[in-house]
C-alpha positions as CSV (number, residue, x, y, z in Angstrom):
1,M,112.5,105.6,100.8
2,S,110.6,107.4,103.6
3,K,109.3,105.4,106.5
4,S,105.8,106.4,105.6
5,Q,106.2,105.0,102.1
6,T,107.5,101.7,103.5
7,Q,104.6,101.6,106.0
8,H,102.1,102.4,103.2
9,A,103.5,99.5,101.1
10,K,103.2,97.2,104.0
11,Q,99.5,98.3,104.5
12,V,98.8,97.8,100.8
13,V,100.2,94.2,100.9
14,A,98.3,93.5,104.1
15,A,95.0,94.7,102.5
16,F,95.7,92.5,99.5
17,K,96.4,89.5,101.8
18,E,93.0,90.1,103.4
19,K,91.2,90.0,100.0
20,I,92.6,86.6,98.9
21,S,91.9,83.3,100.4
22,K,94.1,81.7,103.0
23,S,95.2,79.0,100.6
24,A,96.2,81.6,98.0
25,S,98.1,83.5,100.7
26,E,99.9,80.3,101.7
27,H,100.6,79.4,98.1
28,I,102.1,82.9,97.4
29,G,104.3,82.8,100.5
30,Q,105.9,85.5,102.5
31,K,108.9,85.8,100.2
32,H,106.7,86.9,97.4
33,F,104.7,89.3,99.6
34,D,108.0,90.8,100.6
35,E,108.9,91.2,97.0
36,L,105.5,92.8,96.3
37,E,106.2,95.4,99.1
38,L,109.5,96.3,97.4
39,L,107.7,96.7,94.0
40,I,105.1,98.9,95.6
41,E,107.8,101.0,97.3
42,A,109.7,101.3,94.0
43,A,106.6,102.4,92.2
44,M,105.9,105.1,94.9
45,D,109.5,106.2,94.7
46,S,109.3,106.6,91.0
47,A,106.0,108.6,91.2
48,V,107.5,110.9,93.9
49,F,110.7,111.4,91.8
50,I,108.7,112.3,88.7
51,E,106.5,114.8,90.6
52,M,109.6,116.3,92.3
53,E,111.1,116.8,88.8
54,R,107.9,118.5,87.6
55,V,107.9,120.9,90.6
56,A,111.7,121.6,90.1
57,E,111.0,122.5,86.5
58,K,108.1,124.8,87.5
59,M,110.3,126.5,90.1
60,T,113.1,127.0,87.6
61,K,110.6,128.6,85.2
62,F,109.2,130.8,88.0
63,A,112.6,131.9,89.1
64,N,113.5,132.8,85.5
65,D,110.3,134.7,85.1
66,I,111.0,136.7,88.2
67,R,114.5,137.4,87.1
68,N,113.3,138.6,83.7
69,S,110.6,140.8,85.3
70,A,113.2,142.3,87.7
71,E,115.5,143.1,84.8
72,R,112.7,145.1,83.1
73,F,111.5,146.8,86.3
74,D,111.4,150.6,86.0
């Protein structure tokens, strides 16, 4: 996990805490807010990994296209 993703997860949880009442925040507790940060980080990791796989597939296809084109170059 990158530091920026960790920081972003903390910011999302902080924004959520600002939107709920103080009593709700106290009822939820810091332990659960910490767990929420981890869930958010995991979701971001998953999204980044999926996108990286898509880019890798495109690059592989592009490299194959270039190779095929070079083989036919006259």
